[in-house]
N, C-alpha and C positions, 0 to 999 in steps of 0.2 A: 317172324321166323322162316328162314329158308332150311330148306333140305337138298343137300349135295350129296351125289354119288359118287364116291372116289372109285376112279378105274384104276387100270393096272399100273404100278409104278414105272417111272420113267427109264428103268434101268432094263427093261424087257423082259424082267424075269418073271412075270406074271405075278398072280395072286388073286384074293376075291376082292371084289368090292365091297366097300362099307358106309354105311348111311352116318352122314354129320349132322348133328343139330345144333349148329354153335350158329348164334346169331348171327346175322351177316352184319359188317362195319360200314354204317353210312359217312361216307365223307362230310356229307353237310353237316350231322347231327355234331360236330367237334367246332366247326364254324361259328364265330359269334353271332348272337343274333341280328339281325338288319336293325339299326339305330341304335346299340348298344354304344354306350360311353365308358372309356376306362374311369375307373374312381381317380379323383386329384388328390392321391395320399400326400404329397409335398404343400398343396394347401390346406389340409386336413391337418397336417403336424405344426406348420407355422402357426395356423391358426389357435390351436390348443396350448401350444408354448408362450405366444404372445400373451395369450387371455391368463395363463395361469401365473405369467411373470406379474401383470398387473395387479391378478385379484390378492396374491401374495403381498405384495408392496401396499395397498389399500388396508388390509387386514391387520396387518403387523407394523405398519408404519407408526401408529400411535406408540407402541412399545419400543420399537428403535430408535422413533426421533423422525420426525418428518424431513431433515434435511441429514439426516445419518446417511451413511456411504450405503448400507445395504440397500435403503429405503430408495436411495436415489439410483442406485445401479439397478436395481429391479425394473424401476420405471423406464428407466434408457433402453434396457436389455428388450422390455416388452415393446416400446415404440419401435425398434430397429426390426425385431420379427412382425409386426403390425405393417409396416412398409413394406417388408418381404413379402409377406402374405398378400397385399396388395399387387406388388408387383407378378406373383406366381399366378394371381387369379389373370391378370390381363394376358398372360401369354399361355394361358391354357387353354386347350381347344376342348374343355370338357370342365369350366371353373365348377368352383364349391357351391358359389351364390351366381347363379345367373344373372345376367342383365335385366332379361324381362320380368323375373320374379323382383329386383331393385326397383323397377320401373314405376311399380304399382304403389302411388303416396297412400291409399289405404294401409297398406300393409305396413308400411314406414313407420307413417304416424302412430298406427296400431300399436307398432314393437315399442316405439317410444315410449307412448302412454303405458304400455303395461309395465316398462322397467319403472318409469314415473312412481305407479301407483304401488308395485313392491315394496320400492325402495322407502316411501314415505309410509308404509304400514309396516316395514320391520325397525324403522327409527322407535316408533312408538313401542312394538312388540321386546324389542331389546330395553328398553327403559322401564318399562311397565314393572317388570316385578320388584324392582330397586325402588321404585316409588310405594309401591305397595307395603313390602317387608321392612321399607326404614323407614322414612318419615311416617308411614300412617302405622307402623306397627303390626302389622297382620301376618297370623299366623301363616306356614307355606300352605296348608290346604285350604284357608280362607282366601288366600291370594291366586291360588288357583282356581277355584270355587269362580272368583269375580272374573279373570281372564277368560272364562268358559265363555262369557257373554257375547263376546266379539264372533270366536268363529261359528256359535251356532246360531247367529243373527245371519251371518254371511252365507252358512248352508243353507239355510230355511228362506234366505231372498234368491239363490242363484238357479233354483229352478224356474222360478217366477220370471227372472228377467229373463232367460233364455227364451221360454215363451214370449214375453212382451216383444223380444226384438225381432222374433219371427214375424210379428204382424204389425210393428209401426217401425222397423227399422233398427241399425244397433248404435245410432249415433245418439241419441236424446235417452234412453236408459244409461249408457255409457257414462254419458254427460252429467247426468243427474247422480251417477254414482260416485264419479268423482269429485262434483260439488259436497255430497254428501260426507266424502271422507273426508275433504279440507275443513268442512265444518266441524265434525266431531273432532279431529286432532286441535284444532283451536281451541274447541271447548274444553279438553284436556289439561292445556295448556294455563288454562284460568282457574285449574283446581287447586286449593291452596293445601294446608297441612292438615285440615281436619274436615273435609268433603264431607257430604252428604251421601250414603250410600246410594240415595235415588238419582243423584246428580250424575254420581261417577258411572254407574251402571248406565245412565242415559248416554252418557259420552260414549261410553264403548259400543253401545248397540248401533249407535251413529256411524260408527266406524265400521262397524259390521254390515249394515247395512249399504252404507256404500261401497264397498270392496263385495261385496254379491250383486248389486246392481251393475256394478263395471264388469266384472269378469268373464262372464259366459256372451254378451254382448260384445264387449272387443276381440275377445277368441273367435267368435263366427265371423268378424269382420276381417280379421287378418286371413284366416282360412278362407273364407269368400275371395279375397282380392289375389289368392293365388292362383297361377295357371292350373289345370288339372293335374298333369304331369309332376307339379312341384307341391305338392301338397306337404310330403312328409317331410320337405327342406322345411318348410312354412312353420311346421308345427315343433321342428327343431328350433328354430330362430326363437318361435314363443318361450319354449320351455327353456333358452338361454336365457332371455331377455327377464325372465321370470326370476332365475337362479343370481343370474349378476345382480339383478335389482336387490333382492334379498342381502346379499353379501355386501354390498354397497350400503345399504342403507343401516345395516348392524355398523360397520367401520364409519361411517359418515354421523352415527348418533354418539360414537364413543369418543371421535373428535371433538365433534362440538361441544359435546356436554364438559368434556376437559377442558378445550379453551376458554368456556366460560366461567371457568373457576369450580365447577362440580368436582374434580378430581376423578379418580378412577368409580364406576357406579356403584362398584360394591361395598368401598368402604365406607358410606353414608347407611348408619345403625340407626335404629330408633331410639330415638330421645335424643340425638344429637342435634336437633334443632334443623330449620327448613330453610333458613337463608341462602347457603350457597347451593346445595344442592336444589331449591327451590328455584331460585333464580337461571341455573344450569338446564333442568329439567323446563322450564318452562321456555326458555330459548331454542331448546331443540325440538319441541313439540311443533313449535311456530315454523319453524324450518322445515318441518314434514309437514306441516300444511302448507307451506310455501310451494315444496315440491308436488302437492296437490291440486293446488290451484294451476300451477304450469302444467301440468298433466290434462286439466281440465281444459285449458287453452289449446294443447294439442289435439286434444279429441275432437273438440270443436272446426278445429281448422282443417280436420281431416276429412277428404274427400270420402264417397262411399264407393265400394267397392266396383269394378266396371262391370258390366252386366257381361255375361258370355255369349255369344251368337250362339242360337238354337240350330241344331244340324238340319240340314236342310233335308225334305220329306222326299219320298219317291218322286218321280214325276207321272202326272196324271195322263 
């Protein structure tokens, strides 16, 4: 704060001086910080619009029809907006996704594996309630209790998998988790109209174990691959891969189930027989298991994060 003494007014009529305690305005304070980049609003809006169009087409395509004008139109609009996003990114001085970030193989493969893991898991989570309350004739409370096994095992495993990845690296536990997820989903596909409670719970526990083993190490691998100034962007991409994987998994499950002759999942009531529902459920779970197998391959092929060079110490 500066204290300025005001002298007589410039018209020469005199007057007493006064003290001013107004803070001095520093011209440098209003200037942008060195190295600050403008936010790429055009890229952000194009990306959001493209993703919204594609996701609406995926989630509503089964009801509208895969080849309906609305579905095809939304897919075309999404593709055009995605191309416009890529064009805007190439021309932007401050792109939303920097080339340095996307040049990290561990980050790209980790995001792809996260998408596949969530898509596979949510294919199962979408159809499982209809299987439990339809052919197995469980009450809503009983079905909810059975479904609790998968997230409970996942929650119990996640903390241990993070500790393990800090000591032996992220690839091994993530690969083991994706493999366990694939085996658990394949096991669910083999359950018939009257499985034993122990077999059902064991399959769900294996799915939870796989998800828990995979999630923390893969997240650590993604964030460890990002440059220090791009950590927030990497975390946002991981959240986007997770959310898009969930939506695509639900959409794919409904589409595959209907294509295999199961109709709409909610139409299978208790006592209606297991033939059509069972074949469609089995095929959908095998498709989910195939996604997990693909995710295991992506995880195995991904390179570990590049180590950042340690800052140089003071000269001796």
